[in-house]
N, C-alpha and C positions, 0 to 999 in steps of 0.2 A: 499512589495507584497505578497496575498495568494493565495497559489496553492491548489486546488480543486479537487481530486476523485473522484469516484463513482466508484466501482468496482463489476462487472456482472460478471458471470460463461462465460455467452457467448461471451463476448469482450476479446481481448487478452493481456487486461491491466494486469490482475495478476501473467500473466505469463511472460508479457516482463522484461527485465534485471534491477534488482536492479542500477546499473550502470549506466547504459543508461539514468535511469531519476536523477539520484545524479549527473552527467556529464551534462547533458541538464538545470538543474536548480543550477548549482552550487552549489552544497550541500553536506556535508559528513554525513555519518549517518554510525554509529558502531554500526555493524553488521555480523554475520557468512551467512545469508541470499544471495540467488543468483536473486531470482523475486521476484517483489511486497509483490504478494500475502502469501510468505513463511515471508517478513518483517512482512507483515498486523497481522497474526497468533502469532509470535513471541510478537507482542506488545499486544495485547490479551488475551496469552497466551493459544491459543488452537483455534479452526476454531471458528470463528466470529456467531455471531450472526446475523440476519438480522436486518438490522435499528443499528446497530453497528458503531460507528465511534471513527477512531484513529486518534490522532490530536499529531503530532509534530512536535516543530514550529512553521513555516510559512505553512506545510502540512497539508489537514487533507482528508482523507479516508473514505469515510462510504460506508458499504458493504448494498445490495439491494437485494440480493441473493445469497443463498448457495447452494451448491449438493452435 
């Protein structure tokens, strides 16, 4: 199974708790981040660029807009 998210600042996805995502999809992420957006920034090494895609195991997150 492949999980794909598209992050947009007007959506709440970026501020959703990472723990909730992990529990819902029964996965374990080694991170100090609390929210999904923080984890994406951690993986990108900073604020991601529009169009940037973060891939981790079966997760794909694409950034469509930043503010």
